[in-house]
C-alpha positions in Angstrom: -14.1 1.1 1.5 -14.2 -2.3 3.5 -11.9 -5.3 3.6 -12.5 -8.9 4.4 -9.6 -11.0 5.6 -8.7 -14.4 4.4 -8.7 -16.9 7.4 -7.3 -19.6 5.7 -3.1 -20.2 7.1 -0.5 -22.5 7.7 0.0 -23.9 11.1 2.0 -22.5 13.5 4.4 -25.8 13.5 5.0 -24.2 9.6 6.3 -20.8 10.3 8.1 -21.9 13.8 9.6 -24.0 11.3 10.7 -21.4 8.8 12.0 -19.3 11.8 14.4 -22.4 13.2 15.6 -22.2 9.6 16.4 -18.0 9.4 18.2 -18.5 13.1 20.3 -21.2 11.7 21.4 -19.5 8.6 21.8 -16.3 11.1 23.8 -18.4 13.1 26.0 -20.1 10.0 26.4 -16.1 9.0 27.2 -15.0 11.8 29.7 -17.3 13.0 30.9 -18.9 9.6 34.4 -20.4 10.0 37.2 -18.1 8.6 36.8 -20.9 5.4 33.7 -20.0 4.6 34.5 -16.7 4.7 37.2 -16.3 2.6 34.9 -18.2 0.3 32.1 -16.4 0.2 32.5 -12.9 -1.8 30.9 -10.9 0.4 29.5 -12.4 4.1 27.5 -9.6 5.4 25.1 -10.6 3.0 22.4 -13.5 2.5 20.3 -14.7 0.3 17.3 -16.7 2.0 14.0 -17.8 -0.4 14.7 -15.0 -2.9 15.3 -12.2 -0.3 18.7 -10.2 -0.1 19.6 -9.5 2.8 22.5 -7.2 3.7 23.9 -6.5 7.2 26.0 -3.8 6.5 23.4 -1.7 4.7 20.9 -2.9 7.0 18.8 -3.6 4.1 16.6 -6.4 3.1 15.1 -6.4 -0.5 12.9 -8.8 -2.5 10.6 -9.0 -5.8 7.3 -7.5 -6.1 5.1 -6.1 -9.0 3.3 -3.1 -9.9 -0.4 -4.6 -9.2 -2.3 -1.4 -9.8 -1.7 2.0 -11.2 -4.6 3.7 -10.5 -8.0 3.3 -8.2 -8.0 3.6 -4.7 -5.6 1.5 -2.1 -5.3 0.6 1.1 -2.3 -1.8 1.4 1.1 -0.8 -0.1 2.1 -4.6 -0.5 -0.1 -7.5 -0.2 1.4 -11.2 -1.7 -0.5 -13.1 -4.0 -2.9 -14.6 -1.5 -4.0 -10.6 0.1 -6.0 -8.5 -0.9 -4.9 -7.6 -4.4 -8.1 -5.6 -5.1 -6.5 -3.2 -3.4 -3.2 -2.7 -3.0 -0.3 -0.7 -5.1 2.2 -3.6 -5.3 2.2 -7.9 -4.9 4.2 -10.0 -4.5 5.3 -14.3 -4.5 7.1 -14.2 -1.0 6.1 -15.4 1.6 5.1 -12.8 4.5 6.6 -15.2 7.6 9.9 -15.4 4.7 10.0 -11.4 5.2 9.3 -11.6 8.9 12.3 -14.5 9.1 14.9 -12.2 6.9 14.0 -9.0 9.4 14.6 -11.0 12.4 17.9 -11.8 11.0 19.2 -8.0 11.5 17.9 -8.0 15.0 14.0 -6.7 14.7 11.7 -8.1 17.6 9.6 -11.4 16.8 5.9 -10.6 16.3 4.0 -10.4 19.8 1.1 -11.9 20.7 -2.4 -10.7 20.2 -4.9 -9.9 23.0 -7.4 -10.1 19.8 -7.5 -10.9 16.4 -8.4 -7.5 14.3 -11.9 -7.6 12.8 -12.6 -9.3 9.3 -13.8 -6.2 8.3 -11.4 -3.0 8.6 -14.2 -0.4 8.5 -14.2 2.9 9.6 -15.3 2.9 12.6 -12.7 -0.2 14.0 -9.8 2.1 11.7 -10.5 5.2 14.1 -10.8 2.9 17.0 -7.3 1.0 16.6 -4.5 1.5 18.8 -1.3 3.2 16.7 1.3 0.3 16.4 4.7 0.3 17.6 7.9 -1.1 16.3 11.1 -0.7 14.4 11.1 3.2 12.1 12.0 1.8 8.3 12.3 3.5 5.3 10.6 1.7 2.2 12.3 2.5 -1.3 11.1 1.0 -4.8 13.7 0.3 -7.2 12.6 -0.8 -11.5 13.9 -0.2 -14.8 12.2 0.6 -18.0 13.5 2.2 -21.2 14.0 5.6 -19.5 17.1 4.0 -17.6 16.8 2.8 -13.1 14.5 4.4 -10.8 14.3 4.5 -7.6 12.1 5.8 -5.3 10.3 6.1 -2.2 7.4 4.0 -1.5 5.6 7.0 -0.8 5.7 8.7 -4.5 3.6 6.2 -5.6 0.9 7.3 -3.3 -1.3 10.0 -3.4 -3.4 11.4 -0.2 -6.9 12.8 -1.3 -7.0 14.9 1.6 -4.1 16.4 1.4 -4.4 17.3 -2.4 -0.9 15.6 -2.2 1.6 12.7 -2.4 2.1 11.2 0.3 4.1 12.5 3.2 8.1 11.5 3.0 9.3 9.7 6.4 9.9 6.4 8.1 7.1 3.5 8.4 6.7 1.2 11.6 7.9 -2.2 11.1 5.2 -3.7 14.4 5.6 -7.3 12.7 3.0 -8.3 12.0 1.0 -10.4 15.4 0.5 -14.2 16.4 -3.3 -14.9 17.2 -4.4 -18.7 17.7 -1.6 -20.0 16.4 -1.4 -18.7 13.4 0.9 -15.8 12.1 -1.7 -13.0 10.8 0.6 -11.7 8.3 0.5 -15.1 6.6 -2.7 -15.4 7.1 -3.9 -12.7 5.1 -0.8 -12.0 3.1 -0.5 -8.7 4.6 2.8 -6.6 3.7 2.8 -3.4 4.2 -0.6 -1.6 5.3 -1.9 2.0 4.2 -4.6 2.5 7.1 -4.4 0.9 10.6 -3.9 -3.4 10.6 -1.9 -4.7 13.1 -1.9 -8.3 10.8 0.7 -6.3 7.9 4.1 -6.9 8.9 4.7 -2.5 8.4 2.6 -0.4 8.7 2.0 3.8 7.3 2.5 5.9 10.9 0.9 8.9 9.2 -2.1 11.0 9.5 -4.6 10.0 7.3 -3.9 5.6 8.7 -7.7 5.7 10.2 -9.4 6.5 6.8 -9.5 3.9 4.2 -11.3 6.5 1.7 -8.0 8.8 0.7 -5.1 6.9 -0.6 -4.6 6.0 -4.1 -2.1 4.8 -6.7 -0.5 8.4 -8.2 -1.1 6.8 -11.6 1.8 10.0 -13.1 4.5 7.9 -11.0 3.6 4.3 -11.2 4.7 2.3 -13.9 2.7 0.1 -16.0 0.7 -2.5 -14.2 3.0 -5.9 -14.2 6.1 -3.7 -13.3 9.0 -5.9 -11.8 9.9 -3.7 -8.7 12.2 -4.7 -6.3 11.2 -3.1 -2.5 13.9 -2.1 0.0 13.1 -2.0 3.2 15.5 0.0 5.1 16.5 -0.2 9.1 16.8 3.3 10.5 20.3 3.8 12.8 18.1 3.7 15.9 16.7 -0.1 16.1 19.5 -2.6 18.4 21.8 -4.1 16.6 
């Protein structure tokens, strides 16, 4: 499967403006006067552009929808301007807003890239691309249907054809995407969480097989119908610097 990137992107100033807004929100969140905190029913939480941030639980939650429930995948989550033809979920939330929310929880900002990933993420590139570093996060998906509420690890909705089994449980890598040529690449491509190695995505799958674009597919026996509203929950693991 060959992935083609989109190259439209807001100017760097737009991303910086969002970061400034997020940092101002952080100041207001962590240093609000006693009266403001007393008026807030829960000063440990913050809602930012459709994203719910819980400082105590160390989680960021945002809405998405099931985009595919069968077929080959290269992404777990993309924005509506991303590669929806190969992603399990899509979201209206912007990638740079998710990044700001994660910055508010203490993750490191995006690194400056020495080079940009190629327009086509083919097998040759994937097998030579370096492993990505970042914070360990757990990903959960929550939704409700006629049978009641459901909350599963994101891996439970992905099938590994090579192992002939559900994707292995475990953390994901929040690498935070990259800045290149004045562009925040996650916003450019609409890439939020990738199953195959993509430094432009905010999060990546660190498991064996992240260099193979032919082994991941939607697990149709578990994945709800297309269009089902889903909450995506990113939970920072305990070793993240506070």
